[in-house]
Backbone as CSV, one residue per row, in Angstrom:
resi,resn,N_x,N_y,N_z,CA_x,CA_y,CA_z,C_x,C_y,C_z
1,MET,-48.003,-0.524,-30.644,-49.386,-0.030,-30.526,-49.408,1.215,-29.654
2,THR,-50.261,2.142,-30.023,-50.350,3.367,-29.246,-51.521,3.316,-28.294
3,HIS,-51.401,4.032,-27.225,-52.481,4.229,-26.270,-53.503,5.133,-26.924
4,PRO,-54.794,5.116,-26.510,-55.768,6.015,-27.144,-55.324,7.462,-27.173
5,GLY,-54.445,7.859,-26.262,-53.963,9.233,-26.266,-53.005,9.526,-27.402
6,GLY,-52.393,8.449,-27.976,-51.562,8.670,-29.144,-50.150,8.142,-29.004
7,ALA,-49.455,8.422,-27.878,-48.041,8.058,-27.775,-47.863,6.689,-27.158
8,GLN,-46.787,6.025,-27.573,-46.447,4.736,-26.993,-46.029,4.932,-25.536
9,THR,-46.557,4.092,-24.654,-46.203,4.179,-23.242,-45.747,2.831,-22.744
10,PRO,-44.858,2.792,-21.745,-44.419,1.502,-21.215,-45.607,0.747,-20.637
11,GLY,-45.613,-0.543,-20.854,-46.695,-1.339,-20.285,-46.791,-2.693,-20.929
12,ILE,-48.003,-3.116,-21.247,-48.279,-4.458,-21.729,-48.988,-4.356,-23.067
13,SER,-48.497,-5.081,-24.070,-49.141,-5.122,-25.378,-49.807,-6.474,-25.560
14,LEU,-51.119,-6.509,-25.387,-51.882,-7.727,-25.606,-51.976,-7.995,-27.103
15,ALA,-52.072,-9.282,-27.472,-51.979,-9.653,-28.885,-53.084,-9.051,-29.734
16,GLY,-54.249,-8.807,-29.145,-55.351,-8.249,-29.919,-56.564,-8.011,-29.050
17,PRO,-57.653,-7.521,-29.646,-58.855,-7.236,-28.866,-59.478,-8.468,-28.223
18,ALA,-59.341,-9.638,-28.866,-59.894,-10.857,-28.260,-59.189,-11.167,-26.947
19,GLU,-57.869,-11.017,-26.942,-57.105,-11.263,-25.712,-57.443,-10.225,-24.651
20,ALA,-57.587,-8.978,-25.073,-57.951,-7.923,-24.131,-59.330,-8.172,-23.532
21,SER,-60.268,-8.646,-24.357,-61.609,-8.952,-23.872,-61.577,-10.111,-22.882
22,ASP,-60.766,-11.133,-23.173,-60.627,-12.267,-22.246,-60.098,-11.799,-20.897
23,LEU,-59.094,-10.922,-20.942,-58.514,-10.413,-19.699,-59.546,-9.603,-18.927
24,ALA,-60.298,-8.766,-19.617,-61.316,-7.953,-18.957,-62.388,-8.833,-18.309
25,THR,-62.782,-9.897,-18.999,-63.797,-10.800,-18.447,-63.294,-11.474,-17.177
26,LEU,-62.052,-11.960,-17.206,-61.498,-12.616,-16.025,-61.424,-11.653,-14.846
27,LEU,-60.951,-10.443,-15.077,-60.808,-9.484,-13.985,-62.170,-9.032,-13.461
28,SER,-63.148,-8.934,-14.342,-64.497,-8.571,-13.900,-65.073,-9.664,-13.007
29,ARG,-64.829,-10.907,-13.358,-65.307,-12.017,-12.534,-64.602,-12.019,-11.182
30,ALA,-63.304,-11.716,-11.178,-62.570,-11.656,-9.911,-63.120,-10.548,-9.025
31,ARG,-63.460,-9.428,-9.625,-64.009,-8.309,-8.849,-65.431,-8.595,-8.357
32,SER,-66.132,-9.530,-8.988,-67.448,-9.907,-8.474,-67.322,-10.626,-7.132
33,LEU,-66.145,-11.195,-6.868,-65.875,-11.832,-5.575,-65.363,-10.827,-4.562
34,ASP,-64.590,-9.858,-5.034,-63.991,-8.851,-4.156,-63.763,-7.586,-4.980
35,ALA,-64.497,-6.539,-4.652,-64.388,-5.298,-5.417,-62.978,-4.726,-5.385
36,ASN,-62.201,-5.098,-4.368,-60.831,-4.593,-4.233,-59.788,-5.631,-4.639
37,ALA,-60.191,-6.607,-5.415,-59.284,-7.689,-5.794,-58.042,-7.166,-6.511
38,ALA,-56.929,-7.812,-6.236,-55.687,-7.540,-6.950,-55.496,-8.609,-8.022
39,VAL,-54.594,-8.349,-8.936,-54.231,-9.319,-9.964,-52.712,-9.348,-10.053
40,ARG,-52.169,-10.560,-10.159,-50.727,-10.687,-10.361,-50.487,-11.009,-11.828
41,LEU,-49.659,-10.213,-12.479,-49.342,-10.360,-13.893,-47.885,-10.768,-14.036
42,GLN,-47.664,-11.895,-14.696,-46.308,-12.388,-14.920,-46.105,-12.593,-16.413
43,GLY,-45.107,-11.924,-16.969,-44.804,-12.080,-18.382,-43.727,-13.122,-18.601
44,PHE,-44.031,-14.077,-19.471,-43.075,-15.111,-19.852,-43.032,-15.156,-21.380
45,GLY,-42.133,-14.394,-21.964,-42.082,-14.352,-23.413,-43.355,-13.734,-23.973
46,LEU,-44.064,-14.503,-24.796,-45.292,-14.020,-25.420,-46.542,-14.420,-24.640
47,ALA,-46.377,-14.871,-23.426,-47.519,-15.262,-22.596,-47.574,-14.405,-21.339
48,LEU,-48.781,-13.979,-20.998,-49.008,-13.227,-19.770,-49.829,-14.105,-18.830
49,ALA,-49.187,-14.591,-17.773,-49.894,-15.384,-16.763,-50.646,-14.424,-15.845
50,THR,-51.944,-14.588,-15.796,-52.808,-13.695,-15.028,-53.408,-14.456,-13.865
51,TRP,-53.015,-14.077,-12.645,-53.464,-14.753,-11.426,-54.483,-13.885,-10.698
52,VAL,-55.592,-14.497,-10.288,-56.602,-13.781,-9.504,-57.003,-14.639,-8.306
53,PRO,-57.372,-14.014,-7.199,-57.739,-14.780,-6.000,-59.199,-15.208,-6.031
54,VAL,-59.435,-16.398,-5.496,-60.798,-16.884,-5.266,-61.042,-17.000,-3.762
55,ILE,-60.176,-17.753,-3.092,-60.246,-17.936,-1.642,-58.818,-17.964,-1.109
56,TYR,-58.599,-17.356,0.040,-57.285,-17.418,0.671,-57.438,-17.025,2.139
57,PRO,-56.515,-17.473,3.000,-56.598,-17.113,4.419,-56.426,-15.613,4.616
58,THR,-57.252,-15.046,5.456,-57.146,-13.606,5.738,-56.435,-13.325,7.052
59,THR,-56.262,-14.355,7.877,-55.512,-14.237,9.128,-54.659,-15.488,9.310
60,ILE,-53.751,-15.446,10.254,-52.878,-16.595,10.511,-53.689,-17.812,10.925
61,LEU,-54.770,-17.601,11.645,-55.580,-18.709,12.152,-56.679,-19.145,11.184
62,ASP,-56.816,-18.474,10.075,-57.847,-18.810,9.095,-57.477,-20.116,8.387
63,PRO,-58.307,-21.163,8.470,-57.980,-22.459,7.858,-58.312,-22.547,6.373
64,SER,-58.749,-21.469,5.771,-59.136,-21.503,4.358,-57.981,-21.972,3.478
65,PRO,-58.281,-22.762,2.458,-57.228,-23.107,1.487,-56.933,-21.903,0.605
66,VAL,-55.822,-21.962,-0.091,-55.513,-20.966,-1.109,-56.073,-21.476,-2.429
67,VAL,-56.979,-20.728,-3.022,-57.565,-21.091,-4.308,-57.386,-19.894,-5.240
68,LEU,-56.621,-20.097,-6.301,-56.320,-19.016,-7.240,-56.725,-19.405,-8.654
69,GLY,-57.154,-18.429,-9.418,-57.451,-18.650,-10.823,-56.268,-18.216,-11.674
70,LEU,-56.052,-18.915,-12.782,-54.944,-18.610,-13.680,-55.410,-18.747,-15.123
71,ARG,-55.160,-17.721,-15.879,-55.417,-17.782,-17.327,-54.247,-17.151,-18.050
72,ALA,-53.772,-17.806,-19.092,-52.681,-17.268,-19.902,-53.264,-16.473,-21.059
73,VAL,-52.732,-15.265,-21.273,-53.178,-14.380,-22.341,-51.994,-14.109,-23.272
74,SER,-52.236,-14.158,-24.568,-51.155,-13.958,-25.538,-50.765,-12.482,-25.637
75,LEU,-49.464,-12.248,-25.783,-48.915,-10.904,-25.913,-48.427,-10.655,-27.334
76,ALA,-48.386,-9.400,-27.708,-47.890,-9.038,-29.034,-46.372,-9.037,-29.083
77,HIS,-45.730,-8.760,-27.952,-44.283,-8.685,-27.887,-43.807,-9.400,-26.623
78,PRO,-42.633,-10.018,-26.666,-42.110,-10.661,-25.458,-42.019,-9.658,-24.311
79,THR,-42.468,-10.075,-23.156,-42.502,-9.176,-22.000,-41.996,-9.908,-20.766
80,ASP,-41.108,-9.264,-20.060,-40.584,-9.814,-18.810,-41.051,-8.910,-17.679
81,LEU,-42.080,-9.345,-16.965,-42.598,-8.523,-15.871,-43.200,-9.418,-14.807
82,ASP,-43.334,-8.864,-13.635,-44.007,-9.540,-12.529,-44.483,-8.448,-11.582
83,LEU,-45.765,-8.152,-11.626,-46.295,-7.103,-10.777,-47.694,-7.476,-10.295
84,THR,-48.027,-6.974,-9.116,-49.341,-7.179,-8.518,-49.990,-5.819,-8.360
85,VAL,-51.136,-5.651,-9.013,-51.796,-4.345,-9.064,-53.299,-4.526,-8.860
86,PRO,-54.029,-3.451,-8.580,-55.479,-3.566,-8.461,-56.100,-4.013,-9.788
87,ALA,-57.001,-4.983,-9.728,-57.695,-5.414,-10.945,-58.449,-4.245,-11.576
88,SER,-58.972,-3.352,-10.740,-59.723,-2.203,-11.244,-58.853,-1.306,-12.119
89,ALA,-57.555,-1.213,-11.801,-56.667,-0.352,-12.582,-56.494,-0.886,-14.005
90,ILE,-56.402,-2.204,-14.148,-56.290,-2.801,-15.475,-57.611,-2.664,-16.224
91,LEU,-58.719,-2.891,-15.528,-60.025,-2.755,-16.165,-60.265,-1.333,-16.650
92,ASP,-59.851,-0.358,-15.859,-60.007,1.043,-16.268,-59.252,1.312,-17.574
93,ARG,-58.074,0.742,-17.695,-57.275,0.952,-18.899,-57.910,0.245,-20.102
94,LEU,-58.420,-0.954,-19.902,-59.053,-1.682,-20.997,-60.353,-1.007,-21.434
95,ALA,-61.022,-0.346,-20.495,-62.294,0.303,-20.812,-62.119,1.463,-21.787
96,ARG,-60.900,1.936,-21.971,-60.654,3.043,-22.899,-60.708,2.587,-24.353
97,PHE,-60.751,1.275,-24.556,-60.811,0.721,-25.904,-62.220,0.192,-26.183
98,SER,-62.659,0.318,-27.388,-63.906,-0.323,-27.822,-63.514,-1.685,-28.389
99,LEU,-63.422,-2.664,-27.506,-62.844,-3.955,-27.885,-63.678,-4.691,-28.926
100,SER,-64.959,-4.340,-29.040,-65.806,-4.986,-30.036,-65.813,-4.243,-31.370
101,ASP,-65.067,-3.153,-31.462,-65.024,-2.342,-32.675,-64.262,-3.092,-33.770
102,PRO,-64.914,-3.401,-34.907,-64.222,-4.120,-35.987,-62.971,-3.402,-36.478
103,ALA,-62.902,-2.101,-36.262,-61.740,-1.334,-36.726,-60.455,-1.770,-36.022
104,LEU,-60.587,-2.315,-34.814,-59.396,-2.783,-34.095,-58.798,-4.023,-34.750
105,LYS,-59.674,-4.818,-35.387,-59.252,-6.055,-36.053,-58.395,-6.879,-35.094
106,SER,-57.198,-7.214,-35.513,-56.308,-7.997,-34.647,-55.109,-7.181,-34.199
107,GLU,-55.276,-5.858,-34.181,-54.187,-4.991,-33.757,-53.883,-5.205,-32.275
108,PRO,-52.610,-5.138,-31.881,-52.281,-5.237,-30.453,-52.973,-4.144,-29.656
109,VAL,-53.293,-4.463,-28.430,-53.912,-3.501,-27.514,-52.897,-3.204,-26.421
110,HIS,-52.421,-1.975,-26.410,-51.380,-1.589,-25.458,-51.993,-0.875,-24.261
111,ILE,-51.680,-1.352,-23.070,-52.117,-0.672,-21.852,-50.893,-0.335,-21.015
112,SER,-50.942,0.822,-20.397,-49.836,1.225,-19.538,-49.900,0.464,-18.221
113,ALA,-48.760,0.240,-17.636,-48.708,-0.430,-16.345,-49.133,0.539,-15.243
114,PRO,-49.985,0.098,-14.302,-50.335,0.980,-13.179,-49.075,1.427,-12.445
115,PRO,-49.045,2.663,-11.988,-47.818,3.204,-11.402,-47.422,2.593,-10.068
116,GLN,-48.389,2.035,-9.342,-48.074,1.499,-8.018,-48.585,0.079,-7.863
117,GLU,-47.750,-0.774,-7.265,-48.170,-2.129,-6.960,-48.881,-2.146,-5.606
118,VAL,-49.553,-3.268,-5.334,-50.235,-3.436,-4.063,-49.725,-4.707,-3.393
119,ALA,-49.885,-4.761,-2.087,-49.496,-5.945,-1.322,-50.723,-6.832,-1.148
120,ALA,-50.721,-7.977,-1.809,-51.812,-8.941,-1.692,-51.292,-10.164,-0.956
121,PRO,-51.962,-10.612,0.113,-51.444,-11.726,0.917,-51.286,-13.025,0.155
122,TRP,-52.015,-13.209,-0.929,-51.945,-14.462,-1.680,-50.883,-14.423,-2.783
123,ALA,-50.424,-13.243,-3.143,-49.586,-13.098,-4.335,-48.249,-13.819,-4.223
124,GLY,-47.759,-14.010,-3.019,-46.495,-14.717,-2.845,-46.651,-16.220,-2.768
125,MET,-47.887,-16.717,-2.963,-48.143,-18.153,-2.842,-48.505,-18.782,-4.175
126,VAL,-47.997,-18.237,-5.264,-48.315,-18.741,-6.591,-47.697,-20.121,-6.799
127,ALA,-48.434,-21.003,-7.447,-48.015,-22.390,-7.646,-46.806,-22.485,-8.575
128,PRO,-46.058,-23.595,-8.523,-44.885,-23.764,-9.383,-45.279,-23.885,-10.848
129,ARG,-44.355,-23.579,-11.742,-44.623,-23.671,-13.175,-44.488,-25.096,-13.685
130,GLY,-43.618,-25.898,-13.055,-43.354,-27.251,-13.541,-43.513,-28.310,-12.465
131,GLY,-43.197,-29.549,-12.840,-43.238,-30.657,-11.899,-44.627,-31.205,-11.645
132,TRP,-45.561,-31.030,-12.578,-46.937,-31.478,-12.378,-47.113,-32.927,-12.821
133,THR,-47.845,-33.679,-12.005,-48.138,-35.082,-12.291,-49.642,-35.269,-12.441
134,LYS,-50.068,-35.967,-13.482,-51.488,-36.181,-13.722,-52.104,-37.036,-12.611
135,ARG,-53.292,-36.621,-12.149,-53.975,-37.337,-11.065,-55.415,-37.686,-11.411
136,GLY,-55.742,-37.709,-12.693,-57.079,-38.110,-13.083,-57.923,-36.955,-13.577
137,VAL,-59.188,-37.252,-13.873,-60.122,-36.248,-14.375,-61.446,-36.392,-13.644
138,VAL,-62.247,-35.323,-13.714,-63.584,-35.327,-13.139,-64.484,-34.576,-14.121
139,SER,-65.718,-35.016,-14.262,-66.619,-34.388,-15.229,-66.946,-32.960,-14.805
140,ALA,-66.964,-32.074,-15.774,-67.189,-30.666,-15.484,-68.587,-30.405,-14.927
141,HIS,-69.585,-31.167,-15.376,-70.925,-30.924,-14.845,-71.005,-31.290,-13.367
142,HIS,-70.195,-32.272,-12.930,-70.158,-32.623,-11.508,-69.492,-31.499,-10.712
143,VAL,-68.436,-30.928,-11.277,-67.762,-29.792,-10.631,-68.736,-28.635,-10.448
144,ARG,-69.515,-28.354,-11.497,-70.474,-27.253,-11.413,-71.545,-27.550,-10.354
145,ASP,-71.976,-28.794,-10.259,-72.976,-29.155,-9.243,-72.439,-28.889,-7.835
146,VAL,-71.170,-29.235,-7.601,-70.556,-29.000,-6.291,-70.499,-27.502,-6.002
147,ALA,-70.118,-26.722,-6.997,-70.031,-25.271,-6.811,-71.392,-24.677,-6.488
148,ARG,-72.412,-25.050,-7.231,-73.739,-24.481,-7.012,-74.305,-24.915,-5.659
149,ALA,-74.022,-26.166,-5.258,-74.482,-26.621,-3.945,-73.808,-25.825,-2.831
150,GLY,-72.513,-25.532,-3.000,-71.796,-24.749,-2.000,-72.315,-23.327,-1.913
151,ILE,-72.627,-22.733,-3.064,-73.177,-21.376,-3.066,-74.484,-21.345,-2.275
152,GLN,-75.316,-22.365,-2.459,-76.580,-22.409,-1.734,-76.347,-22.595,-0.239
153,LYS,-75.353,-23.421,0.124,-75.031,-23.622,1.540,-74.603,-22.305,2.196
154,VAL,-73.781,-21.541,1.478,-73.342,-20.251,2.014,-74.545,-19.339,2.210
155,ALA,-75.412,-19.276,1.216,-76.592,-18.412,1.302,-77.493,-18.819,2.467
156,ASP,-77.646,-20.131,2.690,-78.515,-20.617,3.759,-77.909,-20.406,5.145
157,ALA,-76.560,-20.424,5.203,-75.891,-20.372,6.504,-75.609,-18.956,6.992
158,VAL,-75.654,-17.975,6.092,-75.332,-16.599,6.480,-76.619,-15.854,6.820
159,PRO,-76.806,-15.468,8.077,-78.009,-14.715,8.455,-78.048,-13.354,7.771
160,THR,-79.227,-12.815,7.640,-79.388,-11.483,7.051,-78.635,-10.443,7.880
161,ASP,-77.999,-9.515,7.201,-77.251,-8.427,7.840,-76.077,-8.936,8.680
162,SER,-75.507,-10.074,8.292,-74.344,-10.596,9.021,-73.127,-9.711,8.775
163,GLY,-72.266,-9.622,9.764,-71.038,-8.864,9.627,-70.020,-9.613,8.787
164,ALA,-68.971,-8.910,8.383,-67.951,-9.495,7.515,-67.274,-10.695,8.164
165,ALA,-67.066,-10.643,9.489,-66.390,-11.744,10.177,-67.208,-13.029,10.095
166,VAL,-68.529,-12.897,10.249,-69.404,-14.072,10.177,-69.396,-14.653,8.765
167,VAL,-69.516,-13.785,7.768,-69.520,-14.233,6.380,-68.213,-14.944,6.038
168,THR,-67.095,-14.372,6.464,-65.793,-14.976,6.197,-65.676,-16.351,6.841
169,LYS,-66.153,-16.481,8.076,-66.078,-17.752,8.775,-66.913,-18.816,8.076
170,VAL,-68.123,-18.455,7.663,-68.995,-19.413,6.981,-68.378,-19.858,5.653
171,ARG,-67.900,-18.892,4.891,-67.290,-19.242,3.606,-66.073,-20.131,3.787
172,SER,-65.267,-19.835,4.810,-64.078,-20.639,5.073,-64.464,-22.082,5.377
173,GLN,-65.493,-22.266,6.197,-65.926,-23.610,6.563,-66.469,-24.380,5.367
174,ILE,-67.295,-23.726,4.566,-67.933,-24.416,3.446,-66.961,-24.662,2.296
175,TRP,-66.214,-23.655,1.911,-65.319,-23.817,0.765,-64.035,-24.543,1.133
176,GLY,-63.690,-24.589,2.417,-62.502,-25.329,2.826,-62.758,-26.814,2.995
177,ALA,-64.014,-27.210,3.105,-64.373,-28.623,3.251,-64.396,-29.300,1.887
178,SER,-64.349,-30.623,1.884,-64.417,-31.376,0.641,-65.578,-32.358,0.703
179,SER,-66.371,-32.374,-0.348,-67.472,-33.337,-0.430,-67.089,-34.562,-1.244
180,GLY,-65.782,-34.736,-1.467,-65.284,-35.947,-2.128,-65.538,-35.996,-3.628
181,TRP,-65.542,-34.847,-4.281,-65.885,-34.803,-5.701,-64.697,-35.000,-6.628
182,GLY,-63.483,-35.008,-6.095,-62.298,-35.113,-6.938,-62.127,-36.494,-7.528
183,PRO,-61.177,-36.661,-8.450,-60.913,-37.988,-9.017,-60.418,-38.949,-7.939
184,MET,-60.431,-40.210,-8.240,-60.096,-41.237,-7.253,-58.734,-40.998,-6.606
185,GLU,-57.779,-40.479,-7.393,-56.426,-40.275,-6.872,-56.356,-39.145,-5.847
186,VAL,-57.215,-38.134,-5.962,-57.229,-36.997,-5.031,-58.676,-36.571,-4.759
187,PRO,-59.432,-37.370,-4.008,-60.849,-37.058,-3.795,-61.085,-35.887,-2.844
188,ASP,-60.065,-35.531,-2.057,-60.265,-34.539,-0.993,-59.974,-33.104,-1.436
189,ILE,-60.270,-32.764,-2.673,-60.063,-31.391,-3.137,-61.107,-30.491,-2.492
190,PRO,-60.713,-29.346,-1.933,-61.700,-28.447,-1.307,-62.790,-28.037,-2.287
191,ASP,-64.002,-27.918,-1.790,-65.112,-27.509,-2.642,-64.897,-26.109,-3.219
192,GLY,-64.062,-25.321,-2.550,-63.764,-23.992,-3.062,-63.093,-24.005,-4.420
193,ALA,-62.416,-25.111,-4.764,-61.800,-25.219,-6.087,-62.873,-25.341,-7.162
194,ALA,-63.926,-26.089,-6.867,-65.048,-26.197,-7.802,-65.712,-24.836,-7.980
195,PHE,-65.849,-24.123,-6.883,-66.409,-22.768,-6.931,-65.574,-21.872,-7.828
196,GLY,-64.247,-21.968,-7.700,-63.365,-21.154,-8.526,-63.533,-21.433,-10.007
197,LEU,-63.588,-22.717,-10.379,-63.760,-23.075,-11.784,-65.073,-22.531,-12.341
198,ASP,-66.111,-22.565,-11.518,-67.421,-22.103,-11.952,-67.478,-20.583,-12.030
199,VAL,-67.108,-19.912,-10.949,-67.293,-18.460,-10.882,-66.372,-17.709,-11.852
200,LEU,-65.228,-18.287,-12.181,-64.311,-17.624,-13.111,-64.616,-17.969,-14.572
201,GLY,-65.626,-18.801,-14.795,-66.029,-19.117,-16.159,-65.144,-20.127,-16.857
202,PHE,-64.465,-20.976,-16.095,-63.564,-21.953,-16.703,-64.281,-23.252,-17.094
203,ILE,-65.558,-23.372,-16.728,-66.358,-24.498,-17.195,-67.238,-23.966,-18.326
204,PRO,-67.002,-24.395,-19.554,-67.743,-23.842,-20.690,-69.195,-24.310,-20.706
205,PRO,-70.032,-23.650,-21.513,-71.457,-24.020,-21.573,-71.689,-25.487,-21.901
206,SER,-70.804,-26.101,-22.693,-70.948,-27.519,-23.047,-70.273,-28.412,-22.015
207,GLU,-70.495,-28.087,-20.714,-69.745,-28.773,-19.665,-69.989,-30.267,-19.612
208,PHE,-71.110,-30.756,-20.157,-71.376,-32.185,-20.109,-70.408,-32.972,-20.987
209,GLU,-69.721,-32.283,-21.879,-68.766,-32.944,-22.751,-67.325,-32.622,-22.364
210,VAL,-67.157,-31.959,-21.232,-65.831,-31.486,-20.827,-65.380,-32.190,-19.552
211,ALA,-64.102,-32.545,-19.512,-63.513,-33.118,-18.304,-62.526,-32.127,-17.719
212,VAL,-62.511,-32.025,-16.405,-61.552,-31.188,-15.704,-60.373,-32.064,-15.318
213,ALA,-59.180,-31.709,-15.789,-57.979,-32.496,-15.505,-57.366,-32.062,-14.185
214,ALA,-56.982,-33.031,-13.362,-56.348,-32.754,-12.077,-54.878,-33.150,-12.143
215,GLU,-54.009,-32.236,-11.674,-52.576,-32.500,-11.601,-52.073,-32.071,-10.230
216,GLU,-50.946,-32.633,-9.833,-50.417,-32.361,-8.501,-48.926,-32.065,-8.574
217,SER,-48.490,-31.107,-7.749,-47.072,-30.783,-7.620,-46.828,-30.353,-6.180
218,GLY,-46.222,-31.223,-5.389,-46.017,-30.923,-3.976,-47.334,-30.738,-3.258
219,GLN,-47.484,-29.594,-2.565,-48.722,-29.296,-1.845,-49.791,-28.676,-2.725
220,TRP,-49.490,-28.529,-4.004,-50.412,-27.842,-4.900,-51.174,-28.804,-5.792
221,LEU,-52.426,-28.469,-6.077,-53.240,-29.148,-7.076,-53.600,-28.141,-8.164
222,ARG,-53.683,-28.628,-9.400,-54.096,-27.770,-10.504,-55.246,-28.446,-11.246
223,LEU,-56.333,-27.720,-11.394,-57.519,-28.211,-12.090,-57.689,-27.391,-13.351
224,SER,-57.766,-28.059,-14.495,-57.659,-27.344,-15.764,-58.736,-27.725,-16.760
225,THR,-59.195,-26.727,-17.508,-59.953,-26.911,-18.736,-59.274,-26.042,-19.786
226,ASP,-59.784,-26.066,-21.007,-59.188,-25.226,-22.043,-59.357,-23.743,-21.736
227,ALA,-60.323,-23.409,-20.861,-60.600,-21.998,-20.568,-59.689,-21.416,-19.499
228,GLY,-59.061,-22.252,-18.679,-58.214,-21.730,-17.614,-57.937,-22.766,-16.549
229,HIS,-57.234,-22.339,-15.517,-56.817,-23.229,-14.435,-57.229,-22.657,-13.081
230,VAL,-57.491,-23.554,-12.145,-57.598,-23.187,-10.745,-56.547,-23.991,-10.005
231,VAL,-55.732,-23.313,-9.205,-54.711,-23.997,-8.421,-55.067,-23.870,-6.935
232,VAL,-54.760,-24.935,-6.213,-55.186,-25.043,-4.826,-54.017,-25.459,-3.951
233,LYS,-53.843,-24.738,-2.851,-52.904,-25.169,-1.829,-53.694,-25.322,-0.545
234,ASN,-53.773,-26.544,-0.098,-54.564,-26.855,1.099,-53.605,-27.252,2.209
235,GLY,-53.537,-26.470,3.268,-52.612,-26.728,4.364,-52.870,-28.040,5.078
236,GLN,-54.072,-28.617,4.899,-54.386,-29.863,5.568,-53.991,-31.087,4.739
237,ARG,-53.548,-30.884,3.502,-53.200,-32.022,2.672,-51.790,-32.494,2.986
């Protein structure tokens, strides 16, 4: 596939416009949390694992859990890569395509790799690929209720014109706590994981018919629907 400029350039060939649109939606949601958000892209054959941050410690003393979003996107060609770049850089490249244009059909969408990587504190804490054990399920509508309740708590607890330090502290306290919404096997999942599933769009509109599956591997938890995964590393577990 060629870049809109015409010539083939090194980078990533997404399987088609639907995959490119999915990637753009995920990165846009990540940027709604942090305008400077980074994304970690890992190529495994024909799959592109796309990691975005939801919550993570910003200092050594920050007790926040690590909460990351993960969605796999299909590639047109096998790709072996692992890079962390600004989400905005990928979005800028995708914006050059009219992804809803029927003329694209199912043609691969090729984007060049950003020339420079960034250092993201969460990028080295990605969960393992294997060794996951099932730990039960929880209804998606309950997950959404926890997320919306937490959002309201944050809004109520943050005074008007609060500084970044105050906002960070409040969010850490609320999203790092657990209201016991997880399945019986792991009830102490941080509420920030529910927030991640909701804000990244991993709970579909028909959430009353959807269950969120919980799995565990070492210190990590993975919460999954067909739309994507949220992985959690809680230092207190």
